[in-house]
Wavefront OBJ file of the C-alpha trace (Angstrom):
o trace
v -233.180 100.648 -0.798
v -234.867 99.247 2.297
v -232.652 101.003 4.843
v -233.704 104.554 5.588
v -232.495 107.483 7.678
v -234.508 110.609 8.496
v -232.549 113.879 8.651
v -233.680 117.216 10.072
v -232.262 120.688 9.483
v -234.744 123.490 10.012
v -234.151 127.121 9.036
v -232.923 129.206 6.132
v -230.402 128.523 3.406
v -227.411 129.407 5.578
v -228.709 127.206 8.394
v -228.911 124.276 5.992
v -225.503 124.791 4.439
v -223.579 124.943 7.711
v -224.827 121.362 8.177
v -223.627 120.286 4.702
v -220.242 118.934 5.903
v -222.025 116.821 8.532
v -224.601 115.546 6.027
v -221.759 114.619 3.662
v -220.135 112.550 6.422
v -223.460 110.850 7.043
v -223.889 110.122 3.326
v -220.563 108.298 3.270
v -221.138 106.549 6.588
v -224.461 104.991 5.579
v -223.846 103.221 2.257
v -227.022 101.713 0.905
v -229.281 103.935 3.023
v -231.953 106.171 1.551
v -231.552 109.596 3.137
v -234.641 111.787 3.565
v -233.971 115.401 4.527
v -236.705 117.370 6.284
v -236.493 121.148 6.050
v -237.575 123.994 3.798
v -238.174 122.465 0.353
v -236.960 125.488 -1.586
v -233.512 124.856 -0.088
v -233.352 121.100 0.504
v -234.155 120.481 -3.186
v -230.661 121.716 -4.047
v -229.033 119.030 -1.880
v -231.219 116.435 -3.562
v -230.229 117.713 -7.001
v -226.574 117.475 -5.943
v -227.012 113.874 -4.759
v -226.199 114.645 -1.126
v -229.619 113.283 -0.066
v -232.105 111.057 -1.886
v -235.417 112.736 -1.110
v -236.837 115.651 0.831
v -239.913 116.504 2.875
v -241.190 119.862 4.010
v -241.142 120.404 7.749
v -244.663 121.799 7.338
v -245.923 118.626 5.657
v -248.885 117.180 7.573
v -247.163 113.790 7.679
v -244.126 115.307 9.361
v -246.341 117.225 11.785
v -248.014 113.937 12.726
v -244.665 112.619 13.908
v -244.570 115.358 16.556
v -248.291 115.444 17.346
v -247.924 113.615 20.667
v -244.573 114.928 21.779
v -245.369 114.359 25.464
v -246.900 110.931 25.057
v -245.813 107.492 23.975
v -246.671 105.393 20.972
v -245.039 104.537 17.704
v -244.332 107.008 14.965
v -246.903 107.419 12.173
v -246.898 104.553 9.691
v -244.938 106.499 7.030
v -242.040 107.005 9.450
v -241.803 103.426 10.699
v -239.586 102.479 7.794
v -236.857 104.750 9.141
v -234.387 103.083 11.493
v -232.231 106.151 12.120
v -232.906 109.808 12.883
v -230.385 112.654 12.751
v -230.668 116.373 13.261
v -228.546 119.498 13.547
v -230.231 121.997 15.824
v -229.986 125.605 16.894
v -231.672 124.925 20.250
v -231.764 121.441 21.714
v -234.287 122.294 24.445
v -237.090 122.866 21.912
v -236.658 119.422 20.369
v -237.749 115.959 21.629
v -234.999 114.097 23.459
v -233.333 110.924 22.217
v -235.543 108.652 24.350
v -238.647 110.084 22.629
v -237.326 108.944 19.261
v -236.398 105.502 20.577
v -239.935 105.043 21.933
v -241.249 105.701 18.452
v -239.276 102.874 16.931
v -236.054 104.548 15.788
v -233.075 102.323 16.519
v -230.395 104.976 16.672
v -230.510 108.755 16.905
v -228.136 111.699 16.952
v -229.142 115.336 17.400
v -226.329 117.871 17.627
v -226.884 121.372 18.987
v -224.548 124.339 18.650
v -226.136 126.615 21.271
v -223.287 126.128 23.743
v -220.512 126.090 21.166
v -219.079 129.473 22.138
v -216.678 130.689 19.475
v -216.565 127.391 17.577
v -217.767 127.526 13.971
v -221.177 125.896 13.756
v -220.228 123.989 10.608
v -217.133 122.484 12.253
v -219.039 121.566 15.399
v -221.722 119.715 13.402
v -219.054 118.001 11.284
v -217.042 116.842 14.290
v -220.090 115.617 16.219
v -221.274 113.569 13.237
v -217.825 112.194 12.476
v -217.349 111.092 16.079
v -220.813 109.522 16.178
v -219.848 107.176 13.363
v -216.244 106.712 14.486
v -215.043 107.524 10.993
v -211.277 107.687 11.431
v -210.882 107.406 7.656
v -212.653 110.764 7.357
v -210.112 112.924 9.201
v -210.691 116.449 10.380
v -208.615 117.607 7.418
v -211.370 116.316 5.098
v -213.738 119.053 6.285
v -213.160 121.279 3.255
v -214.012 118.460 0.844
v -217.111 117.510 2.794
v -218.185 121.158 2.736
v -218.293 121.285 -1.069
v -221.598 120.917 -2.896
v -221.091 118.569 -5.867
v -222.806 120.128 -8.876
v -222.976 118.280 -12.171
v -222.072 119.774 -15.540
v -225.718 119.802 -16.575
v -226.697 122.127 -13.738
v -223.697 124.360 -14.409
v -224.562 124.595 -18.100
v -228.204 125.396 -17.311
v -227.076 128.134 -14.930
v -224.775 129.771 -17.453
v -227.624 129.744 -19.950
v -229.948 131.355 -17.397
v -227.498 134.239 -16.949
v -226.467 134.307 -20.653
v -222.837 133.694 -19.751
v -220.021 131.559 -21.133
v -217.558 129.434 -19.222
v -214.446 131.266 -18.125
v -211.197 130.750 -19.958
v -207.781 130.278 -18.332
v -206.899 133.230 -16.130
v -210.323 134.881 -16.441
v -212.226 135.987 -13.373
v -215.883 136.490 -12.587
v -217.156 138.224 -9.451
v -220.653 137.613 -8.090
v -221.980 140.299 -5.746
v -224.975 139.773 -3.454
v -225.657 143.003 -1.511
v -228.549 141.720 0.597
v -229.278 139.671 3.691
v -232.213 138.587 5.806
v -231.796 141.670 7.997
v -230.806 145.167 6.910
v -228.517 145.601 9.894
v -226.400 142.862 8.327
v -226.103 144.752 5.026
v -223.190 146.829 3.831
v -224.510 149.948 1.996
v -225.686 149.269 -1.552
v -223.618 152.156 -2.934
v -220.491 150.536 -1.488
v -221.226 147.341 -3.401
v -221.748 149.361 -6.575
v -218.394 151.053 -6.016
v -216.786 147.604 -5.862
v -218.536 146.682 -9.110
v -217.175 149.799 -10.793
v -213.700 148.999 -9.455
v -213.891 145.465 -10.858
v -215.159 146.708 -14.212
v -212.278 149.170 -14.480
v -209.894 146.212 -14.179
v -211.604 144.122 -16.821
v -213.312 141.828 -14.297
v -216.914 141.073 -15.233
v -219.626 139.712 -13.032
v -223.202 139.562 -11.856
v -225.092 141.411 -9.144
v -227.829 139.158 -7.723
v -230.657 140.120 -5.391
v -233.482 138.196 -3.773
v -236.939 138.790 -2.352
v -235.538 140.612 0.679
v -233.975 143.267 -1.561
v -237.060 144.037 -3.667
v -237.083 147.678 -2.523
v -233.546 148.096 -3.906
v -234.606 147.146 -7.412
v -235.370 150.717 -8.621
v -231.905 151.867 -7.544
v -230.250 148.902 -9.241
v -232.302 149.394 -12.405
v -231.088 153.002 -12.522
v -227.461 152.161 -11.799
v -225.027 152.314 -14.723
v -223.149 149.041 -14.399
v -219.803 148.793 -16.223
v -219.285 146.717 -19.334
v -219.323 143.002 -18.585
v -221.725 143.383 -15.663
v -225.393 142.492 -15.313
v -227.945 142.502 -12.523
v -230.426 139.652 -11.982
v -233.255 139.748 -9.462
v -234.452 136.605 -7.730
v -232.749 133.872 -9.775
v -233.723 130.247 -9.059
v -231.536 128.750 -6.349
v -230.133 126.043 -8.624
v -229.186 128.674 -11.207
v -227.467 130.757 -8.535
v -225.537 127.709 -7.336
v -224.373 126.918 -10.855
v -223.338 130.542 -11.419
v -221.292 130.508 -8.218
v -219.629 127.228 -9.200
v -218.665 128.809 -12.534
v -217.330 132.032 -10.968
v -214.052 132.731 -9.243
v -214.996 135.329 -6.621
v -217.940 136.380 -4.478
v -218.689 139.350 -2.218
v -221.621 139.428 0.181
v -222.945 139.944 3.676
v -223.866 137.491 6.410
v -226.442 135.629 4.294
v -227.500 132.305 2.825
v -226.027 133.066 -0.628
v -222.673 133.740 1.048
v -222.696 130.219 2.498
v -223.806 128.886 -0.893
v -220.885 130.623 -2.610
v -218.467 128.929 -0.212
v -220.105 125.536 -0.776
v -219.865 126.018 -4.558
v -216.124 126.686 -4.479
v -215.871 130.438 -5.054
v -213.327 132.580 -3.217
v -215.621 134.333 -0.742
v -215.215 137.693 0.960
v -217.931 137.986 3.621
v -218.842 141.146 5.536
v -220.023 140.502 9.104
v -220.875 142.497 12.180
v -218.480 141.712 15.016
v -219.607 138.800 17.146
v -221.337 136.822 14.381
v -218.378 135.843 12.224
v -216.772 133.292 14.540
v -219.740 130.927 14.788
v -221.425 131.584 11.442
v -218.508 132.242 9.124
v -218.612 130.524 5.728
v -216.190 127.683 5.148
v -214.029 126.875 2.141
v -212.025 129.598 0.391
v -213.412 132.407 2.504
v -212.324 135.464 4.405
v -214.392 137.547 6.803
v -214.141 141.302 7.330
v -215.960 142.635 10.383
v -216.649 145.830 12.310
v -218.952 146.747 15.209
v -221.493 147.684 12.500
v -221.226 146.363 8.948
v -221.512 149.829 7.409
v -218.291 150.788 9.229
v -216.237 148.482 6.990
v -214.352 150.782 4.620
v -214.566 150.334 0.861
v -210.796 150.563 0.451
v -210.324 147.652 2.873
v -212.738 145.504 0.860
v -210.976 146.405 -2.394
v -207.605 145.515 -0.902
v -208.912 142.120 0.201
v -210.472 141.396 -3.188
v -207.285 142.399 -4.969
v -205.335 139.952 -2.822
v -207.655 136.995 -3.392
v -206.293 133.933 -5.202
v -208.341 132.793 -8.163
v -210.494 129.730 -7.572
v -212.928 128.033 -9.871
v -215.476 125.382 -9.048
v -215.244 122.560 -6.556
v -213.824 119.038 -6.657
v -216.139 116.443 -8.155
v -214.650 113.627 -6.121
v -213.219 113.386 -2.636
v -213.373 111.690 0.713
v -216.995 112.701 1.232
v -218.304 111.844 -2.219
l 1 2 3 4 5 6 7 8 9 10 11 12 13 14 15 16 17 18 19 20 21 22 23 24 25 26 27 28 29 30 31 32 33 34 35 36 37 38 39 40 41 42 43 44 45 46 47 48 49 50 51 52 53 54 55 56 57 58 59 60 61 62 63 64 65 66 67 68 69 70 71 72 73 74 75 76 77 78 79 80 81 82 83 84 85 86 87 88 89 90 91 92 93 94 95 96 97 98 99 100 101 102 103 104 105 106 107 108 109 110 111 112 113 114 115 116 117 118 119 120 121 122 123 124 125 126 127 128 129 130 131 132 133 134 135 136 137 138 139 140 141 142 143 144 145 146 147 148 149 150 151 152 153 154 155 156 157 158 159 160 161 162 163 164 165 166 167 168 169 170 171 172 173 174 175 176 177 178 179 180 181 182 183 184 185 186 187 188 189 190 191 192 193 194 195 196 197 198 199 200 201 202 203 204 205 206 207 208 209 210 211 212 213 214 215 216 217 218 219 220 221 222 223 224 225 226 227 228 229 230 231 232 233 234 235 236 237 238 239 240 241 242 243 244 245 246 247 248 249 250 251 252 253 254 255 256 257 258 259 260 261 262 263 264 265 266 267 268 269 270 271 272 273 274 275 276 277 278 279 280 281 282 283 284 285 286 287 288 289 290 291 292 293 294 295 296 297 298 299 300 301 302 303 304 305 306 307 308 309 310 311 312 313 314 315 316 317 318 319 320 321 322 323 324 325 326 327
């Protein structure tokens, strides 16, 4: 490949995944291009593994920093970046990013940087998708294709590895598996841990097995989870590798979590998602796909019985399509 495009999406896992539908449009719109995604490597590696991009770079890489070293001056980009004809980015705040003319002066032929800061109530993922689709004039990728473009294509090898990591088997016809992630990047976003455990007990009493997963941010909850008596068919795993978590979600039917990166990952992997949000955040940052959002002025005001009613009403869903308009 001698045609290259440089992509930027800075932030956490959720920030990256709301740009997935837009990146999928770009993948289809640039056949023959090598796509390099700049971001946080612990997250962008998953998109590379899924074939959505070809290679990744850390935003903290010295070579990337050199590209921005003279933001107020002129001159070409560093030598490593001169092989890239196109630059794309999906931003939280446009004002803190070099303007299009800056990129053109550095030798990029065509640029597009979409910002959501003035999007109001529009979902960030839809705004990025629509801006990218319009940029390329891709009428053959209609708005209705959003859900397909939002799916993360995971191969059978990754799924099998994930099931092995969690010591699980593939589900049979009619079986359900619920994944519960009780954490988030901020505790104000978290529903009480005991409420999640009550949901787990409810699921176990109905013969629904599953996995409770926690990350680094929930390390102080680990003693309570270690002491909790989970029902038969349930396990708890702390800090699983991201690829293993993605494969688990793709091989599960349901997911319950807060406003968090794993919630967006569950939606991208095809699970039926029930997300718990504080009022005001759900409109812009809601997960896509098979998802529902419950909200209240404070997350801990959402009642357990309301969550159980929503979970009981969820249709079963398993995995995501391996082919589609954006593949």
